[in-house]
C-alpha positions in Angstrom: -22.0 91.3 -81.3 -24.8 91.2 -83.8 -26.2 87.7 -84.5 -27.6 86.9 -87.9 -29.6 83.7 -88.2 -31.5 82.6 -91.3 -34.3 80.1 -90.8 -35.6 78.3 -93.9 -39.0 76.8 -93.3 -40.2 74.4 -96.0 -44.0 73.9 -96.4 -46.0 71.4 -98.4 -48.3 74.0 -100.0 -48.4 76.7 -102.6 -47.6 80.4 -101.8 -51.3 81.3 -102.4 -52.4 78.7 -99.9 -49.8 79.7 -97.3 -50.9 83.3 -97.2 -54.4 82.2 -96.1 -53.1 79.4 -93.8 -50.6 81.5 -91.9 -53.1 84.2 -91.2 -55.6 81.7 -90.0 -53.0 80.0 -87.8 -51.9 83.3 -86.2 -55.5 84.2 -85.3 -56.1 80.9 -83.7 -52.9 80.9 -81.8 -53.6 84.4 -80.4 -57.0 83.2 -79.2 -55.4 80.2 -77.6 -52.8 82.3 -75.7 -55.2 85.0 -74.4 -57.0 84.9 -71.1 -58.1 87.3 -68.4 -54.5 87.9 -67.3 -52.3 87.5 -70.3 -52.6 87.5 -74.1 -52.1 89.5 -77.3 -53.4 93.0 -77.6 -53.8 94.4 -81.1 -53.2 98.1 -81.1 -53.4 99.0 -84.8 -54.1 97.5 -88.2 -53.9 99.9 -91.1 -52.7 99.9 -94.7 -49.2 101.1 -95.5 -47.2 101.9 -98.6 -43.4 101.7 -98.8 -40.8 102.1 -101.6 -39.1 98.9 -100.7 -41.9 96.5 -99.8 -44.8 98.1 -101.7 -48.3 98.1 -100.4 -49.5 96.0 -97.5 -50.8 96.0 -94.0 -49.2 97.4 -90.9 -50.0 95.7 -87.6 -48.9 96.8 -84.1 -49.3 94.4 -81.2 -48.3 94.0 -77.5 -47.7 90.5 -76.1 -48.6 90.3 -72.4 -47.1 86.8 -71.8 -45.0 87.3 -68.7 -45.6 83.7 -67.5 -43.6 82.5 -70.5 -40.5 84.6 -69.6 -37.5 82.7 -68.3 -37.2 82.8 -64.5 -33.7 84.3 -64.7 -35.1 87.3 -66.5 -38.0 87.9 -64.1 -35.6 88.3 -61.2 -34.6 91.9 -62.1 -37.7 93.2 -64.0 -41.3 94.1 -63.4 -44.1 92.4 -65.4 -45.0 95.5 -67.3 -41.4 96.1 -68.5 -41.3 92.6 -70.0 -44.2 93.1 -72.3 -43.1 92.6 -75.9 -44.0 95.2 -78.6 -44.2 94.0 -82.2 -44.6 96.1 -85.3 -45.0 94.3 -88.6 -45.2 95.5 -92.2 -46.6 92.7 -94.3 -46.6 93.0 -98.1 -46.9 89.4 -99.2 -44.6 87.7 -100.1 -42.3 89.9 -98.2 -42.5 91.4 -94.7 -40.5 93.0 -91.9 -41.1 92.7 -88.2 -39.5 94.7 -85.4 -39.7 93.5 -81.9 -38.9 95.6 -78.8 -39.1 95.3 -75.1 -39.2 98.4 -72.7 -36.7 96.8 -70.4 -34.1 96.4 -73.1 -34.5 99.6 -75.0 -31.0 99.4 -76.5 -31.7 96.0 -78.0 -33.2 95.4 -81.5 -34.6 92.3 -83.1 -35.7 92.4 -86.7 -37.1 89.6 -88.8 -37.1 90.0 -92.6 -39.2 87.4 -94.4 -39.0 86.4 -98.1 -41.2 83.6 -99.5 -40.3 81.7 -102.6 -41.8 78.7 -104.5 -38.8 76.4 -103.9 -37.6 73.8 -101.3 -35.0 75.9 -99.5 -32.4 76.0 -102.3 -32.1 79.8 -102.6 -28.8 80.6 -101.1 -29.2 84.4 -100.8 -32.9 85.2 -100.8 -32.3 88.4 -98.8 -29.6 89.8 -101.0 -27.0 90.0 -98.2 -23.6 91.5 -98.9 -20.4 89.5 -98.4 -19.9 90.6 -94.8 -23.4 89.7 -93.8 -23.2 86.3 -95.6 -20.0 85.6 -93.6 -21.8 86.3 -90.3 -25.0 84.5 -91.3 -25.9 81.1 -89.9 -28.4 79.0 -91.8 -30.8 76.4 -90.3 -33.4 74.3 -92.2 -36.5 74.0 -90.0 -38.3 70.6 -90.6 -41.9 71.1 -89.5 -42.2 67.3 -89.1 -39.5 67.3 -86.4 -40.1 67.5 -82.6 -38.3 69.9 -80.3 -38.1 69.5 -76.5 -36.2 72.7 -75.6 -37.3 75.3 -73.1 -39.1 77.5 -75.5 -40.9 74.6 -77.3 -42.4 73.7 -73.9 -43.5 77.2 -72.8 -45.3 78.0 -76.2 -47.9 75.3 -75.2 -49.1 74.8 -78.7 -51.3 71.8 -79.5 -49.3 68.7 -80.0 -49.4 67.2 -83.5 -47.5 64.4 -85.2 -47.0 65.3 -88.9 -45.4 62.0 -89.6 -48.8 60.4 -89.2 -51.1 63.3 -90.2 -52.9 63.1 -93.5 -55.1 65.9 -94.8 -58.6 64.8 -95.8 -59.3 67.7 -98.1 -56.0 67.9 -99.9 -54.7 64.3 -99.5 -51.3 65.7 -98.4 -49.2 64.0 -95.8 -47.9 62.2 -93.8 -44.5 64.0 -93.8 -42.0 61.2 -93.8 -38.2 61.2 -94.2 -37.2 63.1 -97.3 -40.6 64.8 -97.8 -39.0 68.2 -98.4 -37.3 66.9 -101.5 -40.3 65.1 -103.0 -43.5 67.0 -102.0 -45.5 69.0 -104.5 -46.6 71.8 -104.1 -43.7 73.2 -102.1 -42.5 76.6 -100.9 -40.1 78.1 -98.4 -40.2 80.9 -95.9 -36.8 82.5 -95.6 -36.7 84.3 -92.2 -33.6 86.4 -91.5 -33.4 87.1 -87.7 -31.0 89.9 -86.7 -30.5 90.3 -83.0 -28.3 93.0 -81.4 -28.2 93.2 -77.6 -25.3 95.6 -76.6 -25.6 94.9 -72.9 -22.4 94.1 -71.0 -22.5 90.8 -69.3 -25.9 89.9 -70.5 -26.0 90.6 -74.3 -24.9 87.2 -75.6 -27.2 85.3 -73.3 -30.1 87.5 -74.2 -29.4 87.1 -77.9 -29.2 83.3 -77.7 -32.4 83.3 -75.7 -34.5 85.4 -78.0 -33.3 83.7 -81.2 -34.1 80.3 -79.7 -37.5 81.6 -78.8 -38.1 82.8 -82.3 -37.1 79.4 -83.7 -39.5 77.6 -81.4 -42.3 79.9 -82.4 -41.6 79.4 -86.1 -41.6 75.7 -85.7 -44.8 75.6 -83.6 -46.7 78.0 -85.9 -45.8 76.3 -89.1 -46.5 72.8 -87.8 -50.0 73.9 -86.9 -50.4 75.8 -90.2 -50.2 72.4 -92.0 -52.0 70.4 -89.3 -55.0 72.8 -89.6 -55.1 72.8 -93.4 -58.5 71.1 -93.5 -59.9 74.0 -91.4 -58.6 76.9 -93.6 -58.3 75.3 -97.0 -60.6 77.1 -99.5 -61.0 80.3 -97.4 -60.6 83.7 -99.0 -58.6 86.7 -97.8 -61.9 88.6 -97.2 -62.9 85.8 -94.7 -59.5 86.1 -93.0 -59.8 89.8 -92.6 -63.3 89.4 -91.0 -61.8 86.8 -88.6 -59.1 89.3 -87.7 -61.6 92.0 -86.9 -63.7 89.7 -84.8 -60.6 88.4 -83.0 -59.3 91.9 -82.3 -62.5 92.7 -80.4 -62.5 89.4 -78.7 -58.9 89.7 -77.5 -59.6 93.2 -76.1 -62.7 92.0 -74.3 -60.8 89.0 -72.9 -57.9 91.1 -71.7 -60.5 93.6 -70.2 -58.8 96.5 -72.0 -60.7 99.2 -73.9 -59.4 100.3 -77.3 -57.3 103.4 -76.9 -58.7 106.5 -78.6 -57.0 107.0 -81.9 -55.4 103.6 -82.0 -57.2 102.8 -85.2 -57.9 105.2 -88.1 -58.5 105.2 -91.8 -55.2 106.9 -92.6 -51.9 105.2 -93.4 -49.0 104.3 -91.1 -45.8 106.2 -91.7 -43.4 104.6 -94.1 -41.4 101.6 -93.1 -38.2 103.5 -94.0 -38.9 105.9 -91.1 -39.0 103.0 -88.7 -35.8 101.5 -90.1 -34.0 104.6 -89.2 -34.7 103.8 -85.6 -33.7 100.1 -85.5 -31.2 100.0 -88.3 -31.3 98.1 -91.6 -30.1 94.6 -91.7 -30.3 94.1 -95.5 
């Protein structure tokens, strides 16, 4: 059975600030999670143009993070087959991400993101039909909360307490009870996670596992995005792109992997609609 989960992540910043802050946070987290044995390998970063999303940047990555895979899954799979492949089409303030794993070739996980300048009050940001709305489960993610589940522990993100944190450069924080209703500026990331694992005897468990993992990653990433605001506040997108290029080279060197011939080029990636034909549309 296909699972549809919508996470609404409310942030105490503007949409313009978030675009910079999220990019900075992803770069820093990738550096934190990459060493000589495991890490994030960036295969491709090129422009794309699509009828639905418009113009943006396509990014293809492979996550070699086998030590973070649950032990029950490692028992019947090799390390290489558990590498996670991620293709992402980002055309801010919208994006689509497709995640695949060689071991589970029949499975598909898609994440559609819509960002709006509200506090989570948009009831159908993804324009779902009545059948999809009936199947959808909604969860408000409070970045000031603390999770102690399995995935929150294995992500190993730096620990921060946003109920005591105060930004020196923006004077925002701490995030106390009721902050989502009173903070200004405010915005919400609406992430629609659609998971389909048609595997007899294992599908439901796998779906629950991966959706829980995505939730923990959303929480950790956005907690740090606000906690690091004094580091990225005031940066430009040109500075972020330069950081991405430098980090790409650093990650390849750290992983001791040479860039594959033809993995980067000046041309454009094929349209998103060509990829949707493979994984199926969820909107």
